[in-house]
N, C-alpha and C positions, 0 to 999 in steps of 0.2 A: 331457951329464952322465949318465954310465953308471950311477951308483948309484941312479937312479930306476927303479922297477920297470917303468914304461911304456916306458922305453928298451929294456929287455930284450925286452918283448913286441913292440915295433916291429922290433927286430933279428930276432927269430924269424919275424915275418911276412915280412920281406924275404928271409930265407934260405929259407923254405918256398917262396916264389914263384920264387926262382932255381933251386931243386932241381926244381921243376915242369917247367922247360925240359929237364931231362935224363932224367926218368923216364917210362916208358910210361903211358898213360892207359887205353886199351882195346886189346885185341888179339882177333883172330878168325882162324879157319882156314877158308879157302874154296878148294876144289878143289886141295888140296895146296900151297897158298900161304898163308903167315901174313902178315896185315896188322896193323900196329900204329899206333895214333895217339899221337903225342907232341905237346907244345905247339908244337914247331917243324916238324912235318910228318907226312905219312903215309909209313910205311916198308913196304916190300914185301920179304918174305924167302921165297925158295924153300926148302921144307923139305928137298928132296933135295940141292940144291947148297950150301945154307948161306950163300950170299952175300946181303947186305942192301943195299938201295939206297933212297934217298928218292924216292918217286913224286911227291909234291906238297909244296911248301914253303909253310907258313903264315906268310909274312912279317909281315902285319899283326898276327897273334896273337902272334908273337915280340916285336914292338915294344911291343904293349899290355901283355904280361906283364912285360917288362923295365921299362916306364915305371911300372907300379904298384909293382913291387918297389923301384925307385929312389926313388919318392916316399915309400915307407915308410922307406927308409934316410935320406933327407933330413929326414924329419919328426922323427927323433931329435934333431936339432940345433936344432929350433924350441922348445926348452924354455923360453925366456924369454917367449914369447908363447903362453900356454896356449889362448887363444881361437882363434888361427890353427892351433895344433896340433890342437885338437878338430875344426876344420873340415876340415883336411887328412885327419884320421883318418876322418871320415865320407865324404870323397871316396874314400879307399882302400877302405872297406867297399863303397861303390857300385861301384867298379872291380872288386873281387873278385867281387861278385855278377854283374856283366856278363861277367867272365871265365869264371865257371862256366857261365853260359848259353851263351856262345860255344863253349866246349869241348864242352858237351853237344850242341850243334847240329852241330859238326864230327864228333863221335863217332857221331852218328846216321846219318851218310852213309858209314860205313865199309863197304867191300865185304863182302857176306855178311850184313850186318845185325847189329843188337844182340841178336837172339834167342839166338845161339850165342856171343856175345862173352864174354870173361872180363875182368873189371875189375881193373886193376892198381893199384899204389900211388899213381900220379899222379891217380887219380880223386878221392881223398879229400884231397889237398893244398890245394885252394882252400877247402874247409870248415875245415881246420886253420888256414889263414892267416886266415880270417874270425874264428875263435874268438880267435886271438892279437890281432887288431886290436881286437876288442870288449873284450878284457881291458886293452889299452893305453888305450882310451877311458875305461874305468872307473878306471884309475889316474890319468888326467889329471883326471877329476872329483873324485877324492879329494884330489888336490893343491889344487884350487881351494877345496874345503871347508876344508882345513887352513889355507890362506892367509886365508880369510874369518874363521875362528875366531880366528886370531892377530891380525888387524886389530881385531876386536871387543875383545880384551883390552887393546889399547893405549889 
């Protein structure tokens, strides 16, 4: 049911997590070579040649990010069971927190270290997805309160 505001927040959560797979998270320059961390792997780019290749593929991180994003997308259609929708939303929040820790751990192992690294747009996307998910949880709670007040009037 797309007219409910939490459906929009859950859709934004899902889109934010899918965009995370495409945007760089952290990049650093080490000995004439640029290293970039994406949610799908470590990219190596020679500054002089300009060619880019994936050095390390983070397959478990790709699967986990896609699973949390898909869970958020599926949660939109759980509107008939608000209790289940709230539980899944809490699971999504925990998944986003785990994703943020995992990405931070992967970024800390970038060649050249984080001291000289520049943070890209992907760094802040898990935080944005977390905010969207918390707003959707708030919308679900408001729906429950509205239903309870309508039941009291009957």
